[in-house]
N, C-alpha and C positions, 0 to 999 in steps of 0.2 A: 504493499499500499504505499502511497505517497500522499503528500500533502501540498495543496496550492493555495496561495494567498493573491487574491484579486486586489492589487495595490489600488487600482481605479475606484473600486467599491468600498474599500476600508475608510471608515470615518474615525478610527482611533478610540473606540469604546473601550479597548483593553480587556475585554471578557475572555479572550483566547489566553493572553498572558496570566490572566487570573486563574483561569480553570486549568490550564497546563503549563505552569512556569518553568518546567523542565524542558519545554520544547519552543515555546513562543516568548517573545519579549517585545518592546516597542521601541523603535527607532527614537532619533533626537526630535522629529516631529511628533511623536504619538502614535504612529502608524505600525501595524503589525509586521512582525519579521520574525523568521526562525532564529533560533540563536545560533550564533556562529560555531560551526564544527558539527551542527546536526545534520544528518544525512536526510534526504527528502523521503527515506523509507521510515522516517520516524511516525509515519502513520500507524505504526504497530503499538505505539505507546498507548496505555489504556485510557487516557483522558483526553487524547486527540479528537476522537469523534465528539465527545461532549463538548469540547472547546468550539468545535465547527457548529454544532447546534446552538451553543450560546451566542454567536456573532449575530448581532441584531440586523445586520444587512447582508448575511450570507457571504462574506468575504473569503471565508476559510472553508476549504473543501478538502475532503479526503477521497483520493482516487484510487481505482483498482490497478493502476499501472505500477 
């Protein structure tokens, strides 16, 4: 599984970083990004799907590839 963050859709609510802080963080402007060094396969992390559901604008997606 992989993780995709739609930077155009992200509004900086921070729900992903609050839900799965081992995977997500926020950049200097407050927008979502993966922690440095985290592979895209981090979608296997137990809280990533919950973080995607928690995003109020659907900017975080867990992919099957």
